C-alpha positions as CSV (number, residue, x, y, z in Angstrom):
1,M,-11.0,-64.1,-40.3
2,A,-11.7,-65.9,-43.5
3,G,-10.1,-64.4,-46.6
4,G,-8.8,-65.5,-49.9
5,K,-7.3,-64.5,-53.3
6,E,-9.2,-62.0,-55.5
7,T,-10.5,-63.2,-58.8
8,T,-8.9,-62.2,-62.0
9,R,-11.8,-59.8,-62.8
10,Q,-11.5,-58.2,-59.4
11,R,-7.7,-57.7,-59.8
12,M,-8.2,-56.0,-63.2
13,I,-10.8,-53.7,-61.8
14,N,-8.5,-52.7,-58.9
15,I,-5.6,-52.1,-61.2
16,M,-7.8,-49.8,-63.4
17,Y,-8.6,-47.8,-60.3
18,L,-4.9,-47.3,-59.4
19,V,-4.1,-46.2,-62.9
20,L,-6.9,-43.7,-63.1
21,L,-6.2,-42.3,-59.6
22,A,-2.6,-41.8,-60.6
23,M,-3.6,-39.9,-63.7
24,L,-5.8,-37.7,-61.5
25,A,-2.7,-36.4,-59.8
26,L,-1.5,-34.9,-63.1
27,N,-4.7,-33.6,-64.7
28,V,-8.5,-34.2,-64.5
29,S,-9.3,-34.1,-68.1
30,D,-12.6,-35.0,-69.8
31,T,-10.9,-38.1,-71.1
32,I,-10.1,-39.3,-67.6
33,L,-13.6,-38.3,-66.4
34,D,-15.1,-40.2,-69.3
35,A,-13.0,-43.2,-68.4
36,F,-14.5,-43.2,-64.9
37,K,-18.0,-42.9,-66.4
38,N,-17.3,-45.9,-68.6
39,I,-16.0,-48.0,-65.7
40,N,-19.0,-47.0,-63.6
41,D,-21.4,-48.1,-66.4
42,S,-19.5,-51.4,-66.8
43,L,-19.6,-52.1,-63.0
44,D,-23.3,-51.2,-62.9
45,T,-24.0,-53.7,-65.7
46,S,-21.9,-56.4,-63.8
47,K,-23.8,-55.7,-60.6
48,T,-27.2,-56.1,-62.4
49,N,-26.0,-59.4,-64.0
50,V,-24.9,-60.8,-60.6
51,N,-28.1,-59.7,-59.0
52,T,-30.1,-61.5,-61.8
53,G,-28.0,-64.6,-61.2
54,I,-28.8,-64.5,-57.5
55,D,-32.5,-64.2,-58.2
56,Q,-32.3,-67.2,-60.4
57,L,-30.5,-69.2,-57.7
58,F,-33.3,-68.4,-55.3
59,S,-36.0,-69.2,-57.8
60,S,-34.5,-72.6,-58.7
61,F,-34.0,-73.5,-55.0
62,E,-37.6,-72.5,-54.2
63,N,-39.0,-74.6,-57.0
64,S,-37.0,-77.7,-56.4
65,K,-35.2,-78.3,-53.1
66,L,-37.5,-76.3,-50.9
67,K,-40.5,-78.3,-52.2
68,E,-38.8,-81.7,-52.4
69,E,-37.0,-81.7,-49.1
70,P,-38.5,-78.9,-47.0
71,A,-37.1,-80.2,-43.7
72,R,-33.5,-80.0,-44.9
73,A,-33.9,-77.1,-47.3
74,Q,-35.7,-74.6,-45.0
75,P,-32.8,-73.8,-42.6
76,I,-30.5,-73.4,-45.6
77,Y,-33.0,-71.2,-47.4
78,D,-33.5,-69.0,-44.2
79,K,-29.7,-68.4,-44.0
80,A,-29.6,-67.4,-47.7
81,K,-32.4,-65.0,-47.1
82,Q,-30.4,-63.5,-44.3
83,A,-27.5,-63.1,-46.6
84,K,-29.7,-61.4,-49.2
85,A,-31.1,-59.0,-46.5
86,A,-27.6,-58.1,-45.3
87,A,-26.3,-57.4,-48.8
88,D,-29.5,-55.4,-49.8
89,D,-29.1,-53.3,-46.6
90,L,-25.6,-52.3,-47.5
91,N,-26.4,-51.8,-51.2
92,N,-29.3,-49.5,-50.2
93,Y,-27.1,-47.6,-47.8
94,I,-24.5,-47.0,-50.6
95,E,-27.3,-46.0,-52.9
96,G,-28.3,-43.3,-50.4
97,I,-24.8,-41.8,-50.5
98,K,-24.9,-41.8,-54.3
99,K,-28.1,-39.8,-54.2
100,Q,-26.4,-37.3,-52.0
101,F,-23.6,-37.0,-54.5
102,T,-26.1,-36.6,-57.4
103,I,-27.9,-33.8,-55.6
104,A,-24.7,-32.0,-54.6
105,G,-23.4,-32.4,-58.2
106,D,-26.5,-30.6,-59.7
107,G,-28.0,-33.8,-61.1
108,I,-27.3,-35.7,-64.3
109,N,-26.2,-33.9,-67.5
110,P,-28.4,-35.3,-70.3
111,E,-25.7,-34.9,-72.9
112,T,-23.0,-36.8,-71.1
113,G,-25.2,-39.0,-69.0
114,D,-22.8,-38.2,-66.1
115,L,-23.0,-35.8,-63.2
116,T,-23.3,-32.2,-64.1
117,N,-20.4,-31.2,-61.8
118,R,-18.5,-34.5,-62.3
119,D,-15.1,-32.8,-62.1
120,N,-15.9,-31.2,-58.7
121,Q,-13.2,-32.2,-56.2
122,D,-14.8,-30.9,-53.0
123,I,-18.1,-32.6,-52.7
124,A,-16.8,-36.2,-52.1
125,P,-14.2,-35.2,-49.5
126,N,-16.6,-32.9,-47.7
127,L,-19.3,-35.6,-47.3
128,M,-17.1,-38.7,-46.9
129,I,-14.3,-37.2,-44.8
130,N,-15.5,-34.0,-43.1
131,K,-19.0,-35.2,-42.4
132,K,-17.7,-38.7,-41.4
133,E,-19.9,-40.6,-43.9
134,G,-16.8,-42.5,-45.1
135,E,-16.2,-43.7,-41.6
136,K,-19.8,-45.0,-41.2
137,L,-19.6,-46.7,-44.6
138,K,-16.3,-48.4,-43.6
139,A,-17.9,-49.8,-40.4
140,K,-21.0,-51.0,-42.3
141,I,-19.0,-52.7,-45.0
142,N,-17.0,-54.7,-42.4
143,A,-20.1,-55.5,-40.4
144,T,-21.8,-56.8,-43.5
145,R,-18.7,-58.9,-44.4
146,E,-18.7,-60.5,-40.9
147,K,-22.5,-61.2,-41.1
148,L,-22.2,-62.9,-44.4
149,I,-19.2,-65.0,-43.3
150,S,-21.0,-66.0,-40.1
151,L,-23.8,-67.6,-42.1
152,L,-21.4,-70.2,-43.5
153,D,-20.3,-73.4,-41.9
154,P,-16.7,-73.1,-40.4
155,K,-15.3,-75.4,-43.2
156,D,-16.9,-73.2,-45.9
157,R,-15.5,-69.9,-44.5
158,E,-11.9,-70.9,-45.3
159,G,-12.6,-70.7,-49.1
160,V,-14.2,-67.3,-49.0
161,T,-12.7,-65.1,-51.8
162,F,-14.9,-62.0,-52.0
163,S,-13.2,-58.6,-51.8
164,L,-15.9,-56.9,-49.7
165,E,-13.8,-55.4,-47.0
166,A,-12.7,-51.9,-45.9
167,K,-9.2,-52.0,-44.6
168,D,-6.8,-49.2,-44.0
169,P,-3.8,-49.2,-46.3
170,V,-0.6,-50.8,-45.0
171,R,1.3,-47.7,-45.9
172,K,0.0,-44.7,-44.0
173,R,1.1,-42.0,-46.4
174,K,-2.3,-41.6,-47.9
175,G,-4.3,-41.9,-44.6
176,N,-7.0,-44.4,-43.7
177,W,-9.4,-46.3,-46.0
178,Q,-11.9,-43.4,-46.5
179,E,-9.2,-40.8,-47.1
180,T,-7.5,-43.1,-49.7
181,L,-10.7,-43.5,-51.7
182,F,-12.5,-40.2,-51.1
183,G,-9.8,-37.8,-49.9
184,E,-8.7,-34.5,-51.2
185,G,-8.6,-34.2,-55.0
186,T,-11.1,-36.9,-55.8
187,P,-13.5,-35.9,-58.6
188,L,-17.1,-36.5,-57.9
189,T,-17.5,-39.0,-60.8
190,A,-14.5,-41.0,-59.5
191,A,-16.2,-41.2,-56.0
192,M,-19.4,-42.3,-57.7
193,T,-17.5,-45.0,-59.5
194,I,-15.9,-46.2,-56.3
195,L,-19.4,-46.5,-54.7
196,T,-20.6,-48.5,-57.7
197,K,-17.6,-50.8,-57.2
198,L,-18.5,-51.3,-53.6
199,Q,-22.1,-52.2,-54.6
200,T,-20.7,-54.7,-57.1
201,D,-18.4,-56.2,-54.4
202,T,-21.5,-56.5,-52.2
203,K,-23.4,-58.4,-54.8
204,N,-20.5,-60.7,-55.6
205,A,-20.1,-61.5,-51.9
206,E,-23.8,-62.2,-51.6
207,A,-23.6,-64.5,-54.6
208,E,-20.7,-66.4,-53.2
209,V,-22.4,-67.0,-49.8
210,V,-25.7,-68.0,-51.4
211,K,-24.0,-70.4,-53.8
212,K,-22.1,-72.1,-50.9
213,L,-25.3,-72.3,-48.8
214,F,-27.4,-73.8,-51.6
215,G,-24.5,-76.1,-52.5
216,N,-24.8,-77.8,-49.1
217,M,-28.1,-79.4,-50.4
218,D,-26.2,-81.3,-53.0
219,K,-23.8,-82.9,-50.7
220,A,-24.1,-86.7,-50.4
221,V,-26.3,-88.1,-47.7
222,V,-24.8,-91.1,-45.9
223,N,-26.8,-94.3,-46.6
224,I,-27.1,-96.5,-43.6
225,D,-27.1,-100.2,-44.4
226,K,-26.4,-101.7,-40.9
227,F,-29.0,-102.2,-38.2
228,A,-28.7,-102.3,-34.5
229,A,-31.3,-102.0,-31.7
230,V,-30.6,-99.2,-29.2
231,A,-32.1,-98.3,-25.9
232,V,-31.5,-94.8,-24.5
233,A,-32.5,-93.7,-21.0
234,P,-32.1,-90.2,-19.6
235,T,-30.7,-91.6,-16.3
236,S,-30.2,-94.9,-14.6
237,Y,-30.6,-93.3,-11.1
238,V,-34.2,-92.9,-10.1
239,I,-35.8,-91.6,-6.9
240,Q,-38.4,-93.8,-5.4
241,G,-41.9,-93.1,-6.6
242,Q,-40.6,-91.2,-9.7
243,P,-41.0,-92.8,-13.3
244,Y,-38.1,-94.4,-15.1
245,T,-38.3,-93.8,-18.9
246,A,-36.2,-95.0,-21.8
247,E,-36.4,-94.8,-25.6
248,V,-36.0,-98.1,-27.5
249,F,-35.5,-97.7,-31.3
250,L,-33.8,-99.0,-34.4
251,T,-30.9,-96.9,-35.5
252,A,-31.6,-97.4,-39.2
253,S,-35.3,-96.6,-39.0
254,D,-36.9,-93.4,-40.2
255,S,-40.1,-91.6,-39.3
256,R,-42.1,-93.7,-41.8
257,S,-41.1,-97.1,-40.3
258,N,-43.4,-98.8,-37.9
259,P,-41.4,-101.6,-36.1
260,D,-42.8,-103.8,-33.3
261,I,-40.9,-102.9,-30.1
262,A,-41.4,-104.7,-26.8
263,V,-39.9,-105.1,-23.4
264,G,-40.5,-108.3,-21.4
265,G,-43.1,-109.4,-23.9
266,S,-45.2,-106.2,-23.6
267,K,-45.5,-104.1,-26.7
268,L,-44.6,-100.4,-26.5
269,S,-46.3,-97.5,-28.1
270,V,-44.3,-96.6,-31.2
271,R,-44.1,-93.1,-32.7
272,E,-41.7,-92.1,-35.5
273,G,-39.9,-95.5,-35.2
274,K,-39.3,-95.1,-31.5
275,G,-40.9,-96.8,-28.5
276,T,-41.0,-95.4,-25.0
277,Y,-40.6,-97.8,-22.0
278,T,-41.6,-96.8,-18.5
279,G,-40.2,-99.0,-15.8
280,G,-41.5,-99.5,-12.3
281,T,-40.1,-97.4,-9.4
282,G,-42.4,-98.5,-6.6
283,S,-39.6,-100.2,-4.6
284,V,-35.9,-99.7,-4.0
285,G,-33.4,-101.8,-5.8
286,V,-31.6,-102.5,-9.1
287,F,-33.7,-103.5,-12.1
288,K,-32.7,-104.9,-15.5
289,W,-34.5,-105.1,-18.8
290,V,-33.9,-105.9,-22.5
291,G,-35.8,-104.4,-25.5
292,T,-36.8,-106.3,-28.6
293,V,-37.3,-104.7,-32.0
294,R,-38.9,-106.6,-34.9
295,I,-39.1,-105.1,-38.4
296,R,-40.2,-106.4,-41.8
297,Q,-37.5,-106.4,-44.4
298,T,-38.0,-105.5,-48.1
299,D,-38.2,-109.2,-48.9
300,G,-41.0,-109.7,-46.5
301,Q,-39.0,-111.5,-43.8
302,I,-39.2,-110.4,-40.2
303,K,-35.9,-109.7,-38.5
304,E,-35.5,-109.3,-34.7
305,Y,-32.9,-107.1,-32.9
306,K,-32.3,-107.0,-29.2
307,T,-30.9,-104.1,-27.2
308,P,-28.0,-104.7,-24.7
309,E,-29.2,-105.4,-21.2
310,Q,-30.2,-102.1,-19.5
311,T,-29.9,-101.4,-15.8
312,Y,-31.5,-98.8,-13.6
313,Q,-31.4,-98.2,-9.9
314,V,-34.2,-97.0,-7.7
315,A,-33.1,-95.2,-4.5
316,K,-34.7,-93.4,-1.6
317,P,-34.8,-89.6,-1.7
318,S,-31.5,-88.2,-0.5
319,A,-29.5,-85.0,-0.6
320,N,-26.1,-83.8,0.3
321,V,-25.8,-80.5,2.1
322,S,-22.3,-79.3,3.3
323,S,-21.1,-76.1,4.8
324,D,-18.2,-74.6,2.8
325,K,-16.6,-73.4,6.1
326,M,-17.5,-75.7,8.9
327,N,-20.5,-77.6,10.3
328,V,-22.2,-74.6,11.9
329,I,-23.9,-71.4,10.9
330,Y,-22.5,-68.2,12.4
331,A,-25.1,-65.5,13.1
332,G,-24.9,-62.1,11.3
333,I,-22.8,-63.1,8.4
334,P,-23.4,-64.9,5.0
335,N,-22.5,-68.6,5.4
336,P,-21.6,-70.2,2.1
337,F,-23.1,-73.6,1.4
338,S,-22.9,-76.1,-1.4
339,V,-26.1,-78.2,-2.1
340,S,-26.3,-81.2,-4.5
341,A,-28.4,-84.3,-4.9
342,A,-27.2,-87.6,-6.5
343,G,-28.9,-88.2,-9.8
344,F,-30.1,-84.6,-10.3
345,P,-28.3,-81.8,-12.2
346,L,-27.4,-78.8,-10.1
347,E,-29.7,-76.5,-11.9
348,S,-32.7,-78.6,-10.9
349,V,-31.8,-78.6,-7.2
350,N,-33.2,-75.9,-4.9
351,A,-32.7,-75.3,-1.2
352,S,-34.4,-73.2,1.5
353,A,-33.8,-72.5,5.2
354,S,-36.4,-72.5,7.9
355,G,-35.7,-69.7,10.5
356,A,-33.1,-68.0,8.3
357,S,-32.7,-66.4,4.9
358,M,-31.1,-68.4,2.1
359,S,-30.0,-66.8,-1.2
360,K,-28.7,-68.6,-4.3
361,T,-25.3,-67.4,-5.6
362,G,-24.8,-69.9,-8.4
363,A,-25.5,-73.5,-9.5
364,G,-25.6,-75.4,-6.2
365,K,-24.2,-72.5,-4.3
366,Y,-26.0,-70.6,-1.5
367,N,-25.5,-68.1,1.3
368,V,-27.4,-68.6,4.7
369,L,-27.9,-65.7,7.0
370,A,-29.1,-66.1,10.6
371,S,-29.7,-63.3,13.1
372,G,-28.0,-62.8,16.4
373,S,-31.2,-63.7,18.2
374,Q,-31.0,-67.3,16.9
375,V,-27.7,-68.1,18.6
376,G,-28.0,-71.4,20.3
377,S,-30.9,-72.6,18.1
378,E,-31.0,-74.9,15.1
379,I,-31.8,-74.1,11.5
380,S,-33.1,-76.7,9.0
381,I,-32.0,-76.6,5.3
382,N,-34.6,-78.2,3.1
383,V,-33.7,-79.6,-0.4
384,T,-36.0,-80.2,-3.3
385,A,-35.4,-81.0,-7.0
386,S,-37.4,-80.7,-10.2
387,N,-38.1,-84.1,-11.8
388,A,-40.4,-84.6,-14.8
389,G,-42.1,-81.2,-14.1
390,K,-42.7,-82.0,-10.4
391,S,-41.0,-80.9,-7.3
392,V,-39.5,-83.7,-5.2
393,S,-38.5,-83.4,-1.6
394,L,-35.0,-84.8,-1.0
395,G,-34.9,-84.3,2.8
396,S,-33.5,-81.7,5.2
397,Q,-30.5,-81.3,7.5
398,K,-30.1,-79.3,10.7
399,F,-27.3,-76.9,11.6
400,R,-26.5,-75.1,14.9
401,V,-26.3,-71.4,15.0
402,K,-23.2,-70.1,16.9
403,A,-22.2,-66.6,17.9
404,I,-19.1,-65.1,16.2
405,P,-16.1,-65.4,18.5
406,K,-15.0,-62.4,20.5
407,P,-12.3,-60.3,18.7
408,T,-9.1,-59.0,20.3
409,A,-8.7,-55.3,20.8
410,K,-5.5,-53.8,19.4
411,V,-3.8,-50.5,18.9
412,G,-1.5,-50.3,16.0
413,G,-1.8,-54.0,15.5
414,R,-0.6,-54.7,19.1
415,A,-2.5,-56.0,22.1
416,G,-0.2,-54.5,24.7
417,G,3.4,-54.5,25.9
418,D,6.2,-52.0,25.4
419,I,5.7,-49.3,22.9
420,A,7.6,-46.2,21.8
421,S,5.8,-42.9,22.6
422,V,6.2,-41.7,19.0
423,Q,4.4,-44.8,17.7
424,L,1.6,-44.6,20.2
425,K,1.0,-40.9,19.5
426,S,0.8,-41.8,15.8
427,E,-2.1,-44.2,16.2
428,S,-5.6,-43.0,15.6
429,E,-8.0,-45.7,16.9
430,I,-8.6,-49.0,18.7
431,E,-9.4,-51.9,16.3
432,A,-11.1,-55.2,17.0
433,D,-9.5,-58.1,15.1
434,L,-10.6,-61.7,14.9
435,D,-7.5,-63.8,14.3
436,D,-7.6,-67.3,12.6
437,F,-11.3,-67.1,11.7
438,P,-12.5,-68.4,8.3
439,F,-14.7,-65.4,7.6
440,D,-13.7,-61.8,7.0
441,V,-15.7,-60.2,9.8
442,K,-15.7,-56.5,10.6
443,F,-16.2,-55.2,14.2
444,K,-16.9,-51.7,15.5
445,I,-15.7,-50.3,18.8
446,Q,-18.6,-48.6,20.6
447,R,-16.8,-47.2,23.6
448,Y,-13.8,-47.6,26.0
449,K,-11.9,-45.9,28.9
450,L,-8.4,-44.6,28.6
451,T,-6.2,-44.4,31.8
452,I,-2.9,-42.7,31.7
453,I,-0.4,-42.9,34.7
454,K,2.6,-40.7,34.3
455,P,5.7,-41.0,36.6
456,R,5.1,-39.2,39.9
457,S,1.6,-38.1,38.7
458,D,-2.0,-39.2,39.5
459,A,-3.8,-41.4,37.2
460,I,-6.1,-39.8,34.6
461,T,-9.1,-41.7,33.2
462,I,-11.0,-40.5,30.1
463,S,-14.0,-42.1,28.4
464,G,-13.9,-42.5,24.6
465,S,-16.9,-42.9,22.2
466,G,-16.4,-45.0,19.1
467,G,-13.0,-46.4,18.3
468,G,-11.2,-43.2,17.3
469,F,-8.9,-41.1,19.4
470,A,-10.4,-37.6,19.4
471,G,-10.9,-34.7,21.8
472,A,-9.7,-35.2,25.3
473,V,-8.4,-38.7,24.4
474,R,-6.3,-37.3,21.6
475,T,-4.9,-34.6,23.9
476,A,-4.1,-37.1,26.6
477,I,-2.3,-39.5,24.3
478,N,-0.2,-36.6,22.8
479,S,1.0,-35.7,26.3
480,I,2.5,-39.1,27.1
481,T,6.2,-39.3,27.9
482,P,8.6,-42.3,28.4
483,G,7.8,-44.2,31.6
484,T,4.0,-43.6,31.2
485,R,1.6,-46.5,31.7
486,V,-1.4,-46.5,29.3
487,F,-4.5,-48.6,29.8
488,F,-7.5,-49.2,27.5
489,E,-10.2,-50.8,29.5
490,D,-14.0,-51.5,29.4
491,I,-13.7,-51.9,25.6
492,V,-17.1,-52.7,24.1
493,S,-17.4,-53.9,20.5
494,V,-20.3,-55.0,18.3
495,G,-20.2,-57.4,15.4
496,P,-22.4,-58.0,12.4
497,D,-24.7,-60.2,14.5
498,G,-25.5,-57.1,16.6
499,R,-24.2,-58.7,19.8
500,Q,-22.0,-56.6,22.2
501,N,-18.8,-57.9,23.6
502,V,-16.6,-56.6,26.3
503,L,-13.0,-57.1,25.2
504,P,-9.9,-57.7,27.3
505,S,-8.0,-54.6,28.4
506,I,-4.8,-53.4,26.7
507,A,-1.8,-52.2,28.7
508,F,1.2,-50.4,27.3
509,S,4.5,-49.3,28.8
510,V,5.7,-46.3,27.0
511,K,9.5,-46.2,26.3
């Protein structure tokens, strides 16, 4: 953050605070309290003088630069007003705290011109520390500093020297910023003087920012003494039937000049020193043109400048649609697509699907979702683009809708074979996994049949609902012993496309 060295005046004021605060630790005598009152009055006078200087800066700028060069001056003036508003807001906020001090201190003593209870050491700590007003003031001071600095150009921020900042002391023995300035033992008149100093810092900061802002008006303006004809076109790639436009102008001209600008012998309409050329786009091909700028010099002579040869291409409408996974659309799941069109920015290109839903996820990025009933059919993706305020069709492309492949039924990640009885008993469900598939697809088991054949026993078949092992299925699995044959058959799963699949059986030999 921008910072800088304090001025000599600021350093002297800070030293005086340190001396007086040190004396407070010994005794709060009338002499010390009078000293704080004198400093407060001096700071108040300084604040008034700075504010008067700021008002004079604004008045001078309004009566000169703002009237003479309003186009350049207005943005600078607006920033200066923002700086003034930010400083006034903080100044008024501090003034509100001072009023609370005055009320709590029983007003002003007409004899001393100071607070009646100026030696009270409880009012300031109570309001600023106990009631958190100091914490709020600290945040507002730093926010105001950031606001003022942000109004300056980056190169001007490096030279900022104002001391408007509320930072905790490096040494923590005295606490944070608010405790250091308004903590226990701080007389009310000392706290009031500190607030006046903060107001003075605020006005000094405002003055520095306003001076830097207004000073930008006095920086030298580059005088251009070289001339060159220039042609600028938004794009050299044009869709058939859409207009091709380009600006032809003299780089050294201003809004008051009125040069003759022509292309191919035909004069262009000129506005603010610029001519607009509209080329033909009725047929496909590459077209070239040269602009001519003729301007009268101060000696009355006519000088002619030509632009470099310009080229633009007219092409038939086209679009590029590609699947991010493969050249099909799988039913029941979001299929990511990238859509682009040559010669058009991504944000101007839009796509829609006939027979399916298509949602935009980012610039040129979409998800296409087809239902299970569309398996075996085709879906068209249509692409349009916005050009010169009109919607242009860029064509369409068809994609086949395929069903999601059948998954493989597994128990404990295995599709059969030898298994320890302890491991099989520890499993809780049948899962359906789809290996080597580019999408993360979830399947649900709807039902299955469990057949258990123990040595020298008849086979037992139990029907299971869902994929979990519960009830009779759980009891049967818990009873298996080595040598048992376990079969999971008639396994039916359903995928996100709503289609049911009968999966291959699983056979385990329990060891």
